LOVEX-219370 format. One record per residue (C-alpha): x, y, z; residue number from 0. Coordinates in steps of 0.5 Angstrom, whole numbers, plus 500, padded with zeros to 3 digits. Layout:
residues N
{X: X, Y: Y, Z: Z, nr: NUM}
...
//
This chain:
residues 345
{X: 446, Y: 507, Z: 477, nr: 0}
{X: 445, Y: 506, Z: 485, nr: 1}
{X: 447, Y: 500, Z: 488, nr: 2}
{X: 442, Y: 495, Z: 488, nr: 3}
{X: 441, Y: 490, Z: 494, nr: 4}
{X: 441, Y: 483, Z: 492, nr: 5}
{X: 440, Y: 480, Z: 499, nr: 6}
{X: 444, Y: 477, Z: 504, nr: 7}
{X: 450, Y: 472, Z: 502, nr: 8}
{X: 449, Y: 465, Z: 505, nr: 9}
{X: 453, Y: 463, Z: 510, nr: 10}
{X: 454, Y: 456, Z: 507, nr: 11}
{X: 457, Y: 459, Z: 500, nr: 12}
{X: 464, Y: 458, Z: 499, nr: 13}
{X: 465, Y: 466, Z: 498, nr: 14}
{X: 462, Y: 467, Z: 505, nr: 15}
{X: 468, Y: 463, Z: 508, nr: 16}
{X: 473, Y: 466, Z: 503, nr: 17}
{X: 471, Y: 473, Z: 505, nr: 18}
{X: 471, Y: 472, Z: 513, nr: 19}
{X: 478, Y: 469, Z: 513, nr: 20}
{X: 481, Y: 474, Z: 508, nr: 21}
{X: 478, Y: 480, Z: 513, nr: 22}
{X: 479, Y: 476, Z: 519, nr: 23}
{X: 471, Y: 477, Z: 521, nr: 24}
{X: 468, Y: 472, Z: 526, nr: 25}
{X: 461, Y: 470, Z: 524, nr: 26}
{X: 460, Y: 476, Z: 519, nr: 27}
{X: 453, Y: 477, Z: 516, nr: 28}
{X: 454, Y: 480, Z: 509, nr: 29}
{X: 449, Y: 484, Z: 505, nr: 30}
{X: 450, Y: 484, Z: 498, nr: 31}
{X: 449, Y: 490, Z: 493, nr: 32}
{X: 450, Y: 490, Z: 485, nr: 33}
{X: 455, Y: 496, Z: 483, nr: 34}
{X: 455, Y: 495, Z: 476, nr: 35}
{X: 449, Y: 494, Z: 470, nr: 36}
{X: 454, Y: 490, Z: 466, nr: 37}
{X: 459, Y: 486, Z: 469, nr: 38}
{X: 458, Y: 483, Z: 476, nr: 39}
{X: 461, Y: 488, Z: 481, nr: 40}
{X: 458, Y: 487, Z: 488, nr: 41}
{X: 459, Y: 490, Z: 494, nr: 42}
{X: 459, Y: 486, Z: 501, nr: 43}
{X: 458, Y: 489, Z: 507, nr: 44}
{X: 459, Y: 486, Z: 514, nr: 45}
{X: 453, Y: 488, Z: 518, nr: 46}
{X: 457, Y: 487, Z: 525, nr: 47}
{X: 464, Y: 491, Z: 523, nr: 48}
{X: 461, Y: 495, Z: 518, nr: 49}
{X: 467, Y: 492, Z: 513, nr: 50}
{X: 466, Y: 493, Z: 506, nr: 51}
{X: 469, Y: 490, Z: 500, nr: 52}
{X: 468, Y: 490, Z: 492, nr: 53}
{X: 468, Y: 484, Z: 489, nr: 54}
{X: 469, Y: 483, Z: 481, nr: 55}
{X: 467, Y: 476, Z: 478, nr: 56}
{X: 471, Y: 476, Z: 472, nr: 57}
{X: 469, Y: 469, Z: 470, nr: 58}
{X: 462, Y: 471, Z: 470, nr: 59}
{X: 463, Y: 477, Z: 466, nr: 60}
{X: 460, Y: 477, Z: 459, nr: 61}
{X: 466, Y: 476, Z: 453, nr: 62}
{X: 466, Y: 481, Z: 447, nr: 63}
{X: 464, Y: 479, Z: 440, nr: 64}
{X: 469, Y: 474, Z: 438, nr: 65}
{X: 472, Y: 472, Z: 444, nr: 66}
{X: 473, Y: 465, Z: 446, nr: 67}
{X: 474, Y: 466, Z: 454, nr: 68}
{X: 477, Y: 460, Z: 458, nr: 69}
{X: 481, Y: 460, Z: 464, nr: 70}
{X: 487, Y: 463, Z: 462, nr: 71}
{X: 483, Y: 469, Z: 459, nr: 72}
{X: 480, Y: 470, Z: 465, nr: 73}
{X: 486, Y: 469, Z: 469, nr: 74}
{X: 490, Y: 474, Z: 465, nr: 75}
{X: 485, Y: 480, Z: 465, nr: 76}
{X: 484, Y: 479, Z: 473, nr: 77}
{X: 492, Y: 480, Z: 474, nr: 78}
{X: 492, Y: 485, Z: 469, nr: 79}
{X: 487, Y: 489, Z: 473, nr: 80}
{X: 491, Y: 487, Z: 480, nr: 81}
{X: 497, Y: 490, Z: 476, nr: 82}
{X: 494, Y: 496, Z: 474, nr: 83}
{X: 491, Y: 498, Z: 481, nr: 84}
{X: 498, Y: 497, Z: 484, nr: 85}
{X: 501, Y: 502, Z: 479, nr: 86}
{X: 495, Y: 507, Z: 481, nr: 87}
{X: 497, Y: 507, Z: 488, nr: 88}
{X: 505, Y: 509, Z: 486, nr: 89}
{X: 502, Y: 516, Z: 484, nr: 90}
{X: 502, Y: 517, Z: 491, nr: 91}
{X: 494, Y: 518, Z: 492, nr: 92}
{X: 494, Y: 513, Z: 498, nr: 93}
{X: 492, Y: 517, Z: 504, nr: 94}
{X: 486, Y: 519, Z: 507, nr: 95}
{X: 481, Y: 522, Z: 504, nr: 96}
{X: 483, Y: 519, Z: 498, nr: 97}
{X: 483, Y: 512, Z: 498, nr: 98}
{X: 486, Y: 509, Z: 492, nr: 99}
{X: 483, Y: 502, Z: 491, nr: 100}
{X: 488, Y: 496, Z: 493, nr: 101}
{X: 487, Y: 489, Z: 492, nr: 102}
{X: 486, Y: 485, Z: 498, nr: 103}
{X: 486, Y: 478, Z: 495, nr: 104}
{X: 484, Y: 473, Z: 489, nr: 105}
{X: 481, Y: 467, Z: 488, nr: 106}
{X: 481, Y: 463, Z: 482, nr: 107}
{X: 476, Y: 458, Z: 484, nr: 108}
{X: 471, Y: 463, Z: 485, nr: 109}
{X: 469, Y: 465, Z: 478, nr: 110}
{X: 476, Y: 468, Z: 478, nr: 111}
{X: 474, Y: 473, Z: 484, nr: 112}
{X: 478, Y: 479, Z: 485, nr: 113}
{X: 477, Y: 482, Z: 492, nr: 114}
{X: 478, Y: 490, Z: 493, nr: 115}
{X: 478, Y: 495, Z: 498, nr: 116}
{X: 471, Y: 499, Z: 497, nr: 117}
{X: 472, Y: 506, Z: 495, nr: 118}
{X: 465, Y: 510, Z: 494, nr: 119}
{X: 464, Y: 515, Z: 488, nr: 120}
{X: 466, Y: 521, Z: 491, nr: 121}
{X: 473, Y: 519, Z: 493, nr: 122}
{X: 474, Y: 516, Z: 486, nr: 123}
{X: 472, Y: 522, Z: 483, nr: 124}
{X: 477, Y: 526, Z: 487, nr: 125}
{X: 483, Y: 521, Z: 485, nr: 126}
{X: 481, Y: 522, Z: 477, nr: 127}
{X: 481, Y: 529, Z: 477, nr: 128}
{X: 487, Y: 530, Z: 481, nr: 129}
{X: 492, Y: 525, Z: 478, nr: 130}
{X: 492, Y: 529, Z: 471, nr: 131}
{X: 492, Y: 536, Z: 475, nr: 132}
{X: 499, Y: 533, Z: 478, nr: 133}
{X: 502, Y: 532, Z: 471, nr: 134}
{X: 500, Y: 538, Z: 468, nr: 135}
{X: 503, Y: 542, Z: 474, nr: 136}
{X: 509, Y: 538, Z: 473, nr: 137}
{X: 509, Y: 539, Z: 466, nr: 138}
{X: 509, Y: 547, Z: 467, nr: 139}
{X: 514, Y: 547, Z: 472, nr: 140}
{X: 519, Y: 543, Z: 468, nr: 141}
{X: 519, Y: 548, Z: 463, nr: 142}
{X: 523, Y: 552, Z: 467, nr: 143}
{X: 529, Y: 547, Z: 467, nr: 144}
{X: 529, Y: 546, Z: 460, nr: 145}
{X: 524, Y: 540, Z: 459, nr: 146}
{X: 518, Y: 541, Z: 454, nr: 147}
{X: 514, Y: 535, Z: 455, nr: 148}
{X: 506, Y: 534, Z: 455, nr: 149}
{X: 503, Y: 532, Z: 462, nr: 150}
{X: 501, Y: 525, Z: 458, nr: 151}
{X: 508, Y: 524, Z: 456, nr: 152}
{X: 510, Y: 525, Z: 463, nr: 153}
{X: 505, Y: 520, Z: 466, nr: 154}
{X: 507, Y: 515, Z: 461, nr: 155}
{X: 514, Y: 516, Z: 462, nr: 156}
{X: 513, Y: 515, Z: 470, nr: 157}
{X: 509, Y: 509, Z: 469, nr: 158}
{X: 515, Y: 506, Z: 465, nr: 159}
{X: 520, Y: 508, Z: 469, nr: 160}
{X: 517, Y: 505, Z: 475, nr: 161}
{X: 516, Y: 498, Z: 472, nr: 162}
{X: 523, Y: 498, Z: 469, nr: 163}
{X: 526, Y: 499, Z: 476, nr: 164}
{X: 521, Y: 494, Z: 479, nr: 165}
{X: 523, Y: 489, Z: 473, nr: 166}
{X: 531, Y: 490, Z: 473, nr: 167}
{X: 531, Y: 490, Z: 481, nr: 168}
{X: 532, Y: 483, Z: 482, nr: 169}
{X: 529, Y: 483, Z: 488, nr: 170}
{X: 523, Y: 479, Z: 491, nr: 171}
{X: 520, Y: 485, Z: 494, nr: 172}
{X: 523, Y: 491, Z: 489, nr: 173}
{X: 523, Y: 498, Z: 491, nr: 174}
{X: 523, Y: 504, Z: 487, nr: 175}
{X: 527, Y: 510, Z: 487, nr: 176}
{X: 523, Y: 516, Z: 486, nr: 177}
{X: 529, Y: 521, Z: 485, nr: 178}
{X: 532, Y: 517, Z: 480, nr: 179}
{X: 526, Y: 517, Z: 476, nr: 180}
{X: 525, Y: 524, Z: 476, nr: 181}
{X: 533, Y: 524, Z: 474, nr: 182}
{X: 531, Y: 521, Z: 468, nr: 183}
{X: 526, Y: 527, Z: 466, nr: 184}
{X: 532, Y: 531, Z: 467, nr: 185}
{X: 538, Y: 527, Z: 463, nr: 186}
{X: 538, Y: 521, Z: 459, nr: 187}
{X: 543, Y: 518, Z: 463, nr: 188}
{X: 540, Y: 513, Z: 468, nr: 189}
{X: 546, Y: 511, Z: 471, nr: 190}
{X: 547, Y: 518, Z: 474, nr: 191}
{X: 546, Y: 519, Z: 481, nr: 192}
{X: 540, Y: 523, Z: 483, nr: 193}
{X: 542, Y: 531, Z: 483, nr: 194}
{X: 539, Y: 536, Z: 488, nr: 195}
{X: 534, Y: 538, Z: 482, nr: 196}
{X: 531, Y: 531, Z: 481, nr: 197}
{X: 530, Y: 530, Z: 489, nr: 198}
{X: 526, Y: 537, Z: 489, nr: 199}
{X: 522, Y: 535, Z: 483, nr: 200}
{X: 520, Y: 528, Z: 487, nr: 201}
{X: 519, Y: 533, Z: 493, nr: 202}
{X: 514, Y: 537, Z: 488, nr: 203}
{X: 511, Y: 531, Z: 486, nr: 204}
{X: 509, Y: 529, Z: 493, nr: 205}
{X: 507, Y: 535, Z: 495, nr: 206}
{X: 502, Y: 536, Z: 489, nr: 207}
{X: 499, Y: 529, Z: 490, nr: 208}
{X: 499, Y: 528, Z: 498, nr: 209}
{X: 492, Y: 530, Z: 501, nr: 210}
{X: 494, Y: 530, Z: 508, nr: 211}
{X: 500, Y: 529, Z: 513, nr: 212}
{X: 499, Y: 527, Z: 520, nr: 213}
{X: 500, Y: 523, Z: 526, nr: 214}
{X: 495, Y: 518, Z: 529, nr: 215}
{X: 493, Y: 520, Z: 536, nr: 216}
{X: 497, Y: 515, Z: 540, nr: 217}
{X: 504, Y: 516, Z: 536, nr: 218}
{X: 507, Y: 522, Z: 540, nr: 219}
{X: 504, Y: 519, Z: 547, nr: 220}
{X: 507, Y: 512, Z: 545, nr: 221}
{X: 514, Y: 515, Z: 543, nr: 222}
{X: 514, Y: 520, Z: 549, nr: 223}
{X: 513, Y: 514, Z: 554, nr: 224}
{X: 519, Y: 510, Z: 550, nr: 225}
{X: 524, Y: 516, Z: 552, nr: 226}
{X: 531, Y: 513, Z: 553, nr: 227}
{X: 529, Y: 506, Z: 549, nr: 228}
{X: 534, Y: 506, Z: 543, nr: 229}
{X: 529, Y: 506, Z: 537, nr: 230}
{X: 530, Y: 505, Z: 530, nr: 231}
{X: 525, Y: 506, Z: 524, nr: 232}
{X: 524, Y: 501, Z: 518, nr: 233}
{X: 520, Y: 504, Z: 513, nr: 234}
{X: 518, Y: 503, Z: 506, nr: 235}
{X: 518, Y: 510, Z: 504, nr: 236}
{X: 522, Y: 515, Z: 499, nr: 237}
{X: 528, Y: 518, Z: 503, nr: 238}
{X: 527, Y: 525, Z: 500, nr: 239}
{X: 520, Y: 524, Z: 502, nr: 240}
{X: 521, Y: 521, Z: 509, nr: 241}
{X: 526, Y: 526, Z: 512, nr: 242}
{X: 522, Y: 533, Z: 511, nr: 243}
{X: 516, Y: 529, Z: 513, nr: 244}
{X: 519, Y: 527, Z: 520, nr: 245}
{X: 522, Y: 534, Z: 521, nr: 246}
{X: 515, Y: 537, Z: 520, nr: 247}
{X: 512, Y: 532, Z: 525, nr: 248}
{X: 517, Y: 533, Z: 530, nr: 249}
{X: 519, Y: 525, Z: 530, nr: 250}
{X: 527, Y: 526, Z: 528, nr: 251}
{X: 529, Y: 526, Z: 535, nr: 252}
{X: 525, Y: 520, Z: 537, nr: 253}
{X: 529, Y: 515, Z: 531, nr: 254}
{X: 536, Y: 516, Z: 531, nr: 255}
{X: 536, Y: 510, Z: 526, nr: 256}
{X: 532, Y: 510, Z: 520, nr: 257}
{X: 532, Y: 505, Z: 515, nr: 258}
{X: 529, Y: 507, Z: 509, nr: 259}
{X: 527, Y: 502, Z: 503, nr: 260}
{X: 529, Y: 507, Z: 497, nr: 261}
{X: 536, Y: 507, Z: 499, nr: 262}
{X: 537, Y: 499, Z: 498, nr: 263}
{X: 532, Y: 497, Z: 492, nr: 264}
{X: 528, Y: 492, Z: 496, nr: 265}
{X: 522, Y: 493, Z: 501, nr: 266}
{X: 519, Y: 490, Z: 507, nr: 267}
{X: 518, Y: 484, Z: 509, nr: 268}
{X: 525, Y: 483, Z: 506, nr: 269}
{X: 529, Y: 481, Z: 513, nr: 270}
{X: 535, Y: 485, Z: 511, nr: 271}
{X: 532, Y: 492, Z: 512, nr: 272}
{X: 531, Y: 489, Z: 520, nr: 273}
{X: 538, Y: 487, Z: 520, nr: 274}
{X: 540, Y: 493, Z: 518, nr: 275}
{X: 537, Y: 497, Z: 523, nr: 276}
{X: 539, Y: 492, Z: 529, nr: 277}
{X: 546, Y: 493, Z: 526, nr: 278}
{X: 546, Y: 500, Z: 527, nr: 279}
{X: 542, Y: 500, Z: 534, nr: 280}
{X: 548, Y: 494, Z: 536, nr: 281}
{X: 543, Y: 489, Z: 539, nr: 282}
{X: 541, Y: 482, Z: 537, nr: 283}
{X: 535, Y: 480, Z: 534, nr: 284}
{X: 532, Y: 477, Z: 541, nr: 285}
{X: 534, Y: 483, Z: 545, nr: 286}
{X: 529, Y: 487, Z: 540, nr: 287}
{X: 521, Y: 488, Z: 539, nr: 288}
{X: 518, Y: 491, Z: 532, nr: 289}
{X: 511, Y: 493, Z: 531, nr: 290}
{X: 508, Y: 496, Z: 525, nr: 291}
{X: 501, Y: 496, Z: 522, nr: 292}
{X: 502, Y: 491, Z: 517, nr: 293}
{X: 501, Y: 484, Z: 519, nr: 294}
{X: 505, Y: 481, Z: 513, nr: 295}
{X: 510, Y: 487, Z: 511, nr: 296}
{X: 512, Y: 489, Z: 519, nr: 297}
{X: 510, Y: 483, Z: 523, nr: 298}
{X: 512, Y: 477, Z: 519, nr: 299}
{X: 518, Y: 481, Z: 516, nr: 300}
{X: 521, Y: 482, Z: 523, nr: 301}
{X: 520, Y: 475, Z: 525, nr: 302}
{X: 524, Y: 473, Z: 519, nr: 303}
{X: 530, Y: 477, Z: 522, nr: 304}
{X: 529, Y: 474, Z: 529, nr: 305}
{X: 525, Y: 479, Z: 532, nr: 306}
{X: 518, Y: 479, Z: 536, nr: 307}
{X: 514, Y: 481, Z: 531, nr: 308}
{X: 508, Y: 485, Z: 533, nr: 309}
{X: 502, Y: 488, Z: 530, nr: 310}
{X: 498, Y: 495, Z: 531, nr: 311}
{X: 491, Y: 493, Z: 529, nr: 312}
{X: 489, Y: 500, Z: 526, nr: 313}
{X: 484, Y: 498, Z: 520, nr: 314}
{X: 481, Y: 493, Z: 516, nr: 315}
{X: 480, Y: 490, Z: 511, nr: 316}
{X: 488, Y: 488, Z: 510, nr: 317}
{X: 492, Y: 486, Z: 505, nr: 318}
{X: 491, Y: 479, Z: 502, nr: 319}
{X: 498, Y: 477, Z: 504, nr: 320}
{X: 496, Y: 479, Z: 511, nr: 321}
{X: 491, Y: 473, Z: 512, nr: 322}
{X: 497, Y: 468, Z: 511, nr: 323}
{X: 501, Y: 470, Z: 517, nr: 324}
{X: 501, Y: 470, Z: 525, nr: 325}
{X: 504, Y: 476, Z: 529, nr: 326}
{X: 507, Y: 474, Z: 535, nr: 327}
{X: 503, Y: 480, Z: 539, nr: 328}
{X: 497, Y: 484, Z: 537, nr: 329}
{X: 495, Y: 491, Z: 540, nr: 330}
{X: 489, Y: 496, Z: 539, nr: 331}
{X: 494, Y: 502, Z: 539, nr: 332}
{X: 501, Y: 504, Z: 540, nr: 333}
{X: 500, Y: 506, Z: 547, nr: 334}
{X: 497, Y: 499, Z: 549, nr: 335}
{X: 504, Y: 496, Z: 546, nr: 336}
{X: 508, Y: 501, Z: 550, nr: 337}
{X: 504, Y: 499, Z: 557, nr: 338}
{X: 506, Y: 491, Z: 555, nr: 339}
{X: 513, Y: 493, Z: 553, nr: 340}
{X: 514, Y: 496, Z: 560, nr: 341}
{X: 511, Y: 490, Z: 564, nr: 342}
{X: 516, Y: 486, Z: 561, nr: 343}
{X: 522, Y: 490, Z: 564, nr: 344}
//
């Protein structure tokens, strides 16, 4: 089914205001297109910025026979969808050209609305074809290590391990450890520290699933302009993936201090990650500034630790939580940030 044009979303509609705030757009004009013949799945595209999102209205979805839909019913299926999307992203298909759908926001007052990143058909097809192939290849490789398991079993076990780690972490912002998950594929003792073999399995998984690894054009010029300035990296990442990637991209010598979420079991915006970086640098919060591409995870996380929290605005739309915070400073590129930094000296 091709997209069916529905017209312009009236500015007086509550949905218009909600999307404008969520996406940080000023006076947007949203063209609307229906994407699905049965359920109400609509694409909204701003004529000015080109920002496009997909909106699912669960409250207007026709119930199946025998169902008695109520608020809790729609709330449950909306949250189930949100959870499922987050699990999909954990598989590692999260870099261009494959853009796995992510939840941007929700509004239960607007017909149980779930706003998602819009991904066109061809990109989704790449994901749907790619994920099973990854587990097929992992299944074949594991046979050389004495592990006989079908691809579907590995996929299911992986998802269960991810959920278990998140539930048992006891953290507000839990982080998983991929090496530990793959260690559980090799031995039933989940308390065992990941072996070199488990780390290599996690790296194989990443190499099979990643589609592109490259720097933004402004990254190296900005880092070179900061030569001599003590720098630390605070990353929501897997240590076993980050270190080889940094070496390949030539970033190792720029960041002598690297604080990685998988080492601790919690993610940004947890202030403890930033505090650990400050401690290793030997500087006080008021002596440091932090910049990242997420208003919530980076700028807000840094602010919680007492730093100046800056945002490099690389993309739209944003995560749902981004609209609830205010970075101290916003820059279009890292080069602009470096220019500002040098003016402060």
